C-alpha positions as CSV (number, residue, x, y, z in Angstrom):
1,M,-60.3,-39.5,-3.8
2,S,-57.8,-37.3,-2.1
3,R,-55.4,-35.2,-4.0
4,E,-52.1,-34.7,-2.5
5,R,-50.5,-31.5,-3.1
6,E,-46.9,-31.7,-4.0
7,R,-44.9,-30.1,-1.3
8,P,-41.7,-28.3,-2.1
9,R,-38.7,-30.4,-1.8
10,R,-36.0,-29.7,0.7
11,E,-32.5,-29.1,-0.3
12,S,-31.5,-32.5,0.9
13,E,-34.2,-34.3,-1.0
14,R,-33.5,-32.5,-4.3
15,P,-31.9,-34.8,-6.9
16,R,-28.3,-33.8,-7.3
17,K,-26.8,-32.8,-10.6
18,E,-23.4,-33.6,-11.8
19,S,-22.4,-30.0,-11.3
20,D,-23.5,-29.9,-7.6
21,R,-21.0,-32.4,-6.3
22,P,-17.6,-31.2,-5.1
23,R,-14.8,-31.7,-7.5
24,K,-11.6,-33.6,-6.9
25,E,-8.3,-31.9,-7.6
26,S,-7.9,-34.0,-10.7
27,E,-11.4,-33.1,-12.1
28,R,-11.0,-29.3,-11.9
29,P,-10.7,-27.4,-15.1
30,R,-7.1,-26.9,-16.3
31,G,-6.6,-23.3,-15.2
32,E,-8.5,-23.6,-11.9
33,W,-6.1,-26.1,-10.3
34,L,-3.2,-23.8,-11.1
35,R,-4.6,-21.1,-8.9
36,K,-2.4,-20.6,-5.9
37,E,-3.7,-20.7,-2.4
38,S,-2.7,-17.0,-1.9
39,E,-4.9,-15.9,-4.8
40,R,-8.1,-17.1,-3.1
41,P,-10.1,-14.3,-1.5
42,R,-9.0,-13.9,2.1
43,R,-11.7,-14.3,4.7
44,E,-12.2,-11.3,6.9
45,V,-13.2,-11.5,10.5
46,V,-15.4,-8.7,11.6
47,T,-15.5,-8.0,15.3
48,S,-16.9,-5.2,17.4
49,P,-14.5,-2.9,19.3
50,R,-17.0,-3.0,22.2
51,T,-16.3,-6.1,24.2
52,T,-18.4,-5.4,27.3
53,A,-21.9,-4.3,27.8
54,A,-22.6,-0.6,28.2
55,R,-22.7,0.5,31.8
56,H,-25.7,2.4,32.8
57,S,-25.4,5.0,35.5
58,R,-27.9,4.7,38.3
59,Y,-29.1,8.3,37.8
60,P,-29.2,10.6,34.8
61,A,-26.5,13.2,34.7
62,S,-29.0,16.0,35.2
63,R,-30.1,14.4,38.4
64,E,-26.4,14.1,39.5
65,I,-26.1,17.9,38.9
66,D,-29.4,18.7,40.7
67,E,-28.5,16.6,43.8
68,Q,-25.0,18.1,43.8
69,T,-23.2,14.8,43.9
70,R,-19.4,14.5,43.1
71,L,-20.2,13.5,39.5
72,G,-22.5,16.5,39.2
73,E,-19.8,18.8,40.5
74,V,-17.4,17.4,37.9
75,Y,-19.9,18.1,35.2
76,M,-20.5,21.7,36.4
77,R,-16.8,22.3,37.0
78,S,-16.1,21.3,33.4
79,L,-18.7,23.7,32.0
80,V,-17.5,26.6,34.3
81,R,-13.9,25.9,33.3
82,T,-14.8,26.0,29.6
83,Q,-16.7,29.2,29.9
84,F,-13.9,30.8,31.9
85,R,-11.3,29.8,29.3
86,L,-13.5,31.4,26.6
87,A,-13.8,34.6,28.7
88,L,-10.1,34.8,29.3
89,F,-9.4,34.3,25.6
90,V,-11.8,37.1,24.5
91,C,-10.6,39.5,27.2
92,T,-7.0,38.8,26.3
93,V,-7.6,39.5,22.6
94,L,-9.5,42.7,23.3
95,G,-6.9,43.8,25.9
96,C,-4.1,43.2,23.4
97,V,-5.8,45.3,20.7
98,V,-6.7,48.1,23.1
99,G,-3.4,48.0,24.9
100,G,-1.5,47.6,21.6
101,L,-3.0,50.7,20.0
102,P,-1.2,53.3,22.2
103,L,2.0,51.3,21.9
104,L,1.5,51.4,18.1
105,F,1.0,55.2,18.2
106,L,4.1,55.5,20.4
107,L,6.3,53.5,18.2
108,V,5.1,55.0,14.9
109,P,5.1,58.8,15.4
110,E,3.8,59.4,11.8
111,L,0.4,57.9,12.9
112,R,0.1,60.6,15.6
113,E,0.2,63.3,13.0
114,V,-2.6,61.9,10.9
115,R,-6.0,63.6,11.2
116,L,-9.4,62.0,10.6
117,L,-12.1,64.6,10.1
118,G,-10.0,67.2,11.9
119,I,-9.5,64.8,14.9
120,P,-6.0,63.2,15.6
121,L,-6.1,59.5,14.6
122,P,-5.2,58.2,18.1
123,W,-8.1,60.1,19.6
124,A,-10.5,58.9,16.9
125,V,-9.5,55.3,17.2
126,L,-9.4,55.1,21.0
127,A,-12.5,57.3,21.5
128,G,-14.8,55.9,18.9
129,L,-13.6,53.4,16.3
130,I,-12.7,50.8,18.8
131,Y,-16.3,50.2,20.0
132,P,-17.4,48.2,16.9
133,F,-14.6,45.7,17.8
134,F,-15.9,45.5,21.3
135,V,-19.4,44.7,20.0
136,L,-18.0,42.1,17.6
137,G,-16.0,40.5,20.4
138,A,-19.0,40.4,22.7
139,W,-21.2,38.9,19.9
140,L,-18.6,36.2,19.3
141,Y,-18.3,35.5,23.0
142,V,-22.0,35.0,23.5
143,R,-22.3,32.8,20.4
144,Q,-19.5,30.6,21.6
145,A,-20.7,30.5,25.2
146,E,-24.2,29.4,24.0
147,R,-22.5,26.7,21.9
148,N,-20.6,25.5,24.9
149,E,-23.9,25.3,26.9
150,R,-25.6,23.5,24.1
151,D,-22.8,20.9,23.9
152,F,-23.0,20.5,27.7
153,A,-26.8,20.0,27.6
154,E,-26.4,17.4,24.9
155,L,-23.7,15.6,27.0
156,V,-26.0,15.6,30.0
157,E,-29.0,14.3,28.0
158,R,-26.9,11.7,26.2
159,E,-26.0,10.1,29.6
160,R,-29.7,9.0,30.1
């Protein structure tokens, strides 16, 4: 006596119900056949913007820099150019502030008459009060320069 286990039926072997078969146009419910073609949900095609395979460089970017190839030179030139632009910006701002103060005192004579703890205001500003701004400018420069170097290192590491 062998008992056969009943295996699950495939979709094609399953007995069909009346509701499973496709309906003809005349058999559709009354409101359904009135639906226009434009009211049906539109099918969307999803494609990738990437149409070609990723190209892998033969060397990592850090190796290109170490071996001083043309690509490595381009990477280093971009970092040096970025750091140079930052240095020019900070020096320009501080130069305008320091160079603008004597011009301000020249154009506004009333400020030359003001005394701060017995010292004329132009002397107090140019001899002492300007240094905290130098320190702030230097701190901002170092912070931004380190950020540039971090971004550069991430760019080089990402190329691997």
